[in-house]
N, C-alpha and C positions, 0 to 999 in steps of 0.2 A: 368807554374809548381808551384804549392802549396808547398813552405817547410810544411816537418814536425813537425815544430812548431805549425806553423797556425795550422793542421790539428790539432793536441793535443789542442791547445786551443779551436778551435770550437767545440770539443765535449767533454770540460769540460763544455762549455757554452750554450749547447743545439743546437749549430747551429748559434751561434749569437758572434759576438763581434765589440767593437768601432773600429774607424780608428785609433785612437792611438795604440790601442794595437796591430792590424796588423800589421802595419809600424813598431811596438819595435819588435815583433816575426817573423820579416825578410819577409815581403810581400812589393813588390814595388808599388808604386805610381801607373805606368802605368798596371801593371798588377790586383791592384784594381780597375781601372778604366774599363779594359776592361771586368771584372769580372761584374759589377755595369751593362754595358751595354748587358750583353748577360745570364748570368746563376744568380747574384746576386740582392739582394736590397735593400736599406736605407729604415726600418721600424721608425725611430726616426731620429731627428738630432744628426748623428755623428755615428748611431749605425748603422751595415750590418747584414744583413740575407745572410746565405750561401745558396741564395735558394729565387722563385716566386710563391710559396702557401699560403696559409695564417698560418697563427703562432697558434701553439697552444695554450692552456690556460698559462701552463708551461713557454711556451717560449714566450708570452707577459708581463709574471712578470719579469721574465732575460733581457730582451731587456730594460724595465721602470729601471730596479736598472742600467744597465748599462748608459743610458742616461744620470742617476742622478752620475752617475761615482765616488762615494765617499760612506759618512753617510746615506745614506736614508734608510729606511723600510717603507716595502708595509702595510700598513693598509684597514682600510674598507670593503667594499663589496669584492675585491678579497683575502684578508687576512680571512676572515671567511668564506670564502669558502673552502678556502686551509684547514683552521683547521674543515674543516665537515659539516658547517651551508649550508644545501639544498634548505633554503628560498631566498636565494640567486641567479638570472640568472645569465649563467657566458656571458663572454664575452662583461662584460661593462666597463667603466672606471678604470683603473689601480690609485689607491689615494696614495702618497709616501709622509711622514712623512720627513722633513728636517729640517736642524738647522736653525734658521732664518736670519741666515748669506750669507747664500747661495743664489746667483743669480742665479736663476735656475724658468723660467717663464712654467706654465702648454704647453702643445704640444700633436696633435694626440689625443693618448686614456690614455695619462697619465696628470692627474692631482695633481699639486706640493700644497704641505700645510705646510708651515710653524709650527714648533712649539717650545716653550721653554720647555715646556716636555718633556723632549724625553720616550722612552720606556725602561723600567727598565730592561725587561726583554726578549726582542726582541726572535724571532725562527729563528735559521739557518740552513741551509742544504745546502750541496755546494753552488751553483751560488745563491741561494735565502736565503733575509734576510726580516722576516717577521713580522709583531705587534704581542705581545702574544695574547694569545686569548681573555681574557677581552678586551683590548685595540682595537683590530680587532672588535668583537662583538659590543663593546659602539658605536665606530666610525661609525659602518654600521649602526644599529641605530639613530645614530643622523644624519648621510646624508639619511635617507630612505625617507622621504618626504612625508610619510603617516604614522598615529599610526599603519595602520593594518601591513604595510608592518615591521614597526620599533617593534611590539610586536609577530610577526612571528619570526623574526631574534633570541630577546631575550628568547621566550618564547621555540623554539627547543633548542637552543644554551643550556639553562640552564636545561631543562628535559633530553637531550641527553648525561648530564654532560660533552659536552666541557668544559661547565665555571660555577662559582660557582656563584649565587646570591650576595651573598657578595663583591663578588670582580667584578662583574659591577657596585653596589654601589657605591665602591671605585673610581672607573673609572668615574662616576657618577657629587661626591661632588669634585672631582679633577680636572676634565675637564673645558673646556669652557660652555656658557652659552649660546651660538648657536646650538640650535638643543636639547638642554637639557629636555625640555617637552617631546619632544619624547623618548628621553629614559629614563626619569622618569617614566610616566605611563607605558613603558613596564618592565622597572626594576620591579615596585611594582605587577603589575601581576605577574611576577614570582617567585616574592617574595610569592603572596599570594596563590599558587599552582596551576595556571593554566596552563592547559596540551594542549592548544588552542590558539588559538584568539576568536571563538565560545564563550569557556567558558570561556575569559576576557571579552568577552561580556557580558554575560549571568551577571558578576560580578558585573560590573559598575553599569548595569540595576537595580539590585537587591540592591546597594550602594544607588538609589534615592526614596529608598520606607520612610517612616515615618512610616508605619505598622512592614516592615520586620524586625526583628532581622540581625548582620550580620551572616552573609553565611560563612560557607565551602566551602572550594574546595579540593576536591578528598582524603573525608579524609579515613584511614583506618576504615571498620567495619566489628565489631565482634558479631557474634548471642549470646544469652544466653548459648546454647549449644556450644560455641564455634566453630563453624561454621565460616571462613573470607568471608565476604560476596563481589560482584564487587565494585571498588570505586564509587562513583554516583559523577556526575559532580558539582552540590550545594547538601549543605546539611544542612538544620535546626535541627540542634539536639532536640533543646526543645520539636520537636511534631516528632519527627524523619518523618521529610520529605524531598524528595529528589527531583531534578530536574533533567532532563535530557536533553543534548541539542546533538538533532540525527538527522546526516544528512547524507546521503550514500558519499556524496563528501569527506567526512572524513575518510572514511572507505576505505580497501585495496581490496576489493570481496565482494562477497554475503556471504561467510563463516564469515570473520568480519560481516558484518551487522547481519548474525544469531545470532551470539555469543551478540552481544548489545541486542537484541529482549531477548535472552533468560536470559539475565545478568536481564535486569528489571521482568522477571519473578519470577528470584529467589526472588530478593528485598521482591517484591509481598509475598510470600510463608511466609517471616517471618515478616510481618507485618508492611512492609515501605511502604506509599503511595509517587506515581512515579508520576511527573507531568513533560510529554515530552515537550518539544520546539526544534525550529528547529533555524538555524543560519539565514535565512530569514526571517521568521517572527523578530525574534528580531532586524533585520536592519531596515524591510522596518514597523513594528506595532509595537514599542518598548510599547506601553502606554497597549494596545492591552495585551503581553505577560505579562507584569507586574502586573497587576489587575487581570492577570487568577491566576499569582504564589500567590497571596496576597488573593484572596477567598480561594484557596486550604491549603494557612495555615492557614487562621480564620477558616475552618474547621475542617481542623486537629489538633486548638488549642482547640477545643470545646469535642472532645472526649478523653476518658483516652488515655497514652502515652504508646505504645507497641511498641515494636521494638528493635535492637543495637542501640549501643551508639557509637557514634565517637573518633576516638583516634588518632593518630598520622599520618599525610600523607606523603605521600610519599616525597613531598618537606620540609618536616622537620621536625613541629610540624603541629596539625591541628589551620592551620595560621588563619586571620581574616586578611580584608582588614586595609592594613595602610593607616593612615589620619597623613597630614601635614609631608608630607616626607621634609628632607633637600634640600637645593638651592644648584644648582652646582656652582661653582669659574668656574676659565677662565683658559685656555690652556693657 
């Protein structure tokens, strides 16, 4: 028979408890041993699950924190996903921030990370303690391993309003050097106004050119008659030239694709020359894509300028690409 106090504990902690908690709440060693042989399971050292099936994502978070048994905070991928970042695949390792004095080792699905810079504003709810949004996204970008994943994490978080680029830059400058290049480049893309990884790739490609001026990403366009026009992915304001990154992969369905085609047509009606490119071409033939954009820019520069002027972008102002970003500190 399980004491009522133990049942309440398990209910509060989503079916999980440490051995020490179970003893403290009145469960005998013999009963625990029998339950582990027949109905329960040990999911991490010292952490008991009152069941035998796979853990949910919330249960994995609770189990990791119970394993740490103290002042630990979930960060990186799992925390970013909890805060709403969908670029993170579920079911990965749970990263924990712990003080440097803790003698805790990584095990199972738990990765222990010691830090002398604890999160100033952790998020707490019930049995969960997670890193703040900026810390979680910044740590996830550092851990991403690839530039594309780091940019996907940061750009999504910034564009959906999960975190401000300024807060991510603070994390970049205050955090460790390890993985800082991935985070730094991703933050630059978010600050420039990129709404997706293909747009960020476009911006980086155009920065290589000795011919092209600095390109704006996603600026507001207003025609002379006051009509608000679709935001182009890339914009050269001196010649009213737009560059659009088109991919069915980045559209939700046929209606979204039709809207994109109609938007290009509307830009053309108001005198905007549109250069369509694709993410695949940018990735596989960047020099070809860049030469095409340069040719279109030269043609546009030889004709009288007509068309709308770019204004503030949704990311803040009509931002140019930053150069010489600051170096990151140490954790």
